[in-house]
RODO-2510 file (C-alpha; in nm, 4 decimals, decimal comma):
residues 69
     n   res          X          Y          Z
     1     m     1,7371     0,2155    -0,2271
     2     t     1,5267     0,4101    -0,4670
     3     t     1,4128     0,7652    -0,4028
     4     s     1,0743     0,8541    -0,2614
     5     a     0,7594     1,1142    -0,3070
     6     h     0,7745     1,1866     0,0336
     7     v     0,9091     1,4983     0,1446
     8     d     0,9794     1,4437     0,5230
     9     t     1,3322     1,2520     0,5103
    10     f     1,3302     1,1574     0,8621
    11     t     1,3132     0,8144     0,8409
    12     i     1,5725     0,7870     0,5512
    13     d     1,7978     0,9942     0,7189
    14     s     1,8002     0,8207     1,0262
    15     l     1,8555     0,4695     0,8738
    16     p     2,2090     0,3076     0,9516
    17     p     2,4728     0,3186     0,6536
    18     v     2,3711     0,1166     0,3505
    19     e     2,6354    -0,1883     0,4350
    20     q     2,4852    -0,2337     0,8015
    21     l     2,1700    -0,2763     0,6172
    22     p     2,0048    -0,6414     0,5819
    23     d     1,9694    -0,7856     0,2297
    24     v     1,5615    -0,7930     0,1827
    25     l     1,4719    -1,0591    -0,0731
    26     f     1,1423    -1,0465    -0,2369
    27     d     1,1843    -1,3873    -0,4324
    28     l     0,8095    -1,5037    -0,4149
    29     p     0,6181    -1,4205    -0,7235
    30     e     0,3415    -1,2599    -0,5332
    31     l     0,5973    -0,9983    -0,3984
    32     q     0,7206    -0,9009    -0,7314
    33     y     0,5903    -0,5369    -0,7815
    34     p     0,7009    -0,2538    -1,0270
    35     q     0,9153     0,0516    -0,9301
    36     v     0,6197     0,2942    -0,9485
    37     l     0,3252     0,1429    -0,7488
    38     n    -0,0568     0,2385    -0,7172
    39     c    -0,0768     0,1129    -0,3441
    40     a    -0,4905     0,1562    -0,3680
    41     e    -0,5150    -0,0610    -0,6645
    42     a    -0,2390    -0,3276    -0,5355
    43     l    -0,4506    -0,3307    -0,2111
    44     l    -0,7896    -0,3092    -0,3468
    45     g    -0,7868    -0,3984    -0,7016
    46     d    -0,9072    -0,7654    -0,6414
    47     t    -1,1260    -0,7003    -0,3760
    48     d    -1,4968    -0,8237    -0,3995
    49     a    -1,7371    -0,5534    -0,4756
    50     d    -1,9780    -0,7154    -0,1956
    51     r    -1,7453    -0,6902     0,0466
    52     p    -1,8074    -0,4236     0,3454
    53     c    -1,5160    -0,1800     0,3754
    54     l    -1,7065     0,0978     0,5682
    55     i    -1,8924     0,0166     0,8746
    56     s    -2,1017     0,2380     1,0993
    57     d    -2,3909     0,2351     1,3555
    58     g    -2,6408     0,3314     1,0744
    59     e    -2,4941     0,1781     0,7455
    60     t    -2,2720    -0,0296     0,5781
    61     w    -2,1101     0,0387     0,2435
    62     s    -1,9180    -0,2210     0,0182
    63     y    -1,6161    -0,1892    -0,1830
    64     g    -1,8715    -0,1753    -0,4876
    65     q    -2,0632     0,1379    -0,3696
    66     t    -2,0345     0,4848    -0,4399
    67     r    -2,2138     0,7519    -0,2507
    68     e    -2,5347     0,8825    -0,4161
    69     t    -2,5120     1,2646    -0,4441
***
């Protein structure tokens, strides 16, 4: 297991010993990620710019829109 940028260590401290953890395999090509990952890019990088991302009673913003100031 690699280190994390998270300051709170409760989760990692509460895990069982390494020898009791299951082997988690990520063999599929779509599950191959680098050690350091920009999650926003991985989750939204290929998102269609016209797809709605924020929807309220008054308006809808797409992934391609930016807020005008």
